[in-house]
C-alpha positions in Angstrom: 0.0 0.0 0.0 1.2 3.5 -0.8 2.2 5.8 2.0 -0.2 8.8 1.9 2.4 11.0 3.4 4.8 10.6 0.5 3.8 12.8 -2.5 3.5 11.1 -5.9 4.7 14.2 -7.7 8.1 15.9 -7.5 7.7 19.0 -5.4 9.8 22.1 -5.6 10.8 24.6 -2.9 8.9 27.8 -2.5 11.0 31.0 -2.4 10.5 33.5 0.3 9.0 36.0 -2.2 6.5 33.4 -3.4 5.5 32.6 0.2 5.0 36.3 1.0 2.9 36.9 -2.1 0.7 33.9 -1.3 0.3 34.9 2.3 -0.6 38.5 1.4 -3.0 37.3 -1.3 -4.8 35.0 1.1 -5.2 37.8 3.6 -6.4 40.4 1.1 -8.7 38.4 -1.2 -11.4 35.8 -0.9 -12.5 34.0 -4.1 -10.6 36.6 -6.1 -12.5 39.5 -4.6 -11.0 42.2 -2.4 -12.0 41.7 1.2 -10.4 44.8 2.7 -9.6 48.4 1.9 -6.2 49.4 0.4 -5.3 51.0 3.8 -4.9 47.6 5.3 -2.2 46.6 2.7 0.7 47.7 4.9 -0.6 45.7 7.9 -1.1 42.7 5.7 2.4 42.9 4.3 3.8 43.2 7.9 1.9 40.2 9.1 3.0 38.1 6.1 6.6 39.0 6.8 6.2 38.0 10.4 4.6 34.6 9.5 7.3 33.9 6.9 10.0 34.7 9.4 8.5 32.5 12.1 8.1 29.6 9.7 11.8 30.0 8.6 13.0 30.1 12.3 10.9 27.1 13.1 12.5 25.1 10.3 9.5 24.7 8.0 10.1 23.9 4.4 7.3 24.9 2.1 6.9 23.0 -1.2 4.6 23.2 -4.1 3.8 21.4 -7.3 6.0 22.5 -10.2 4.3 24.7 -12.8 2.3 22.8 -15.4 3.7 22.4 -18.8 2.0 24.3 -21.6 0.2 22.4 -24.3 2.7 23.6 -26.9 5.8 23.1 -24.9 8.4 20.7 -26.5 8.4 17.4 -24.6 4.8 17.7 -23.4 2.4 14.9 -24.5 0.6 16.1 -27.6 3.3 18.5 -28.8 3.0 18.7 -32.6 5.6 21.3 -33.3 8.4 21.2 -35.8 11.0 18.6 -35.1 14.6 19.6 -35.4 17.1 17.3 -37.1 
């Protein structure tokens, strides 16, 4: 039986900038709609930096799935581009 704790896909590390962006986005928006006024942006950015710093000090490693390959990317299934010889 497969161990559910082991991911089946290769995961990549998340940079600090990506983590900050995602934390800020999650605090500012819900379902793609703004939840707060623009005046709160500074507070949201500060809280996101504090959370990221705490996770870093605590030794957390954040990972994510790699970006999906585009349908016309060479090497992807179904790529019908020109072959080089």
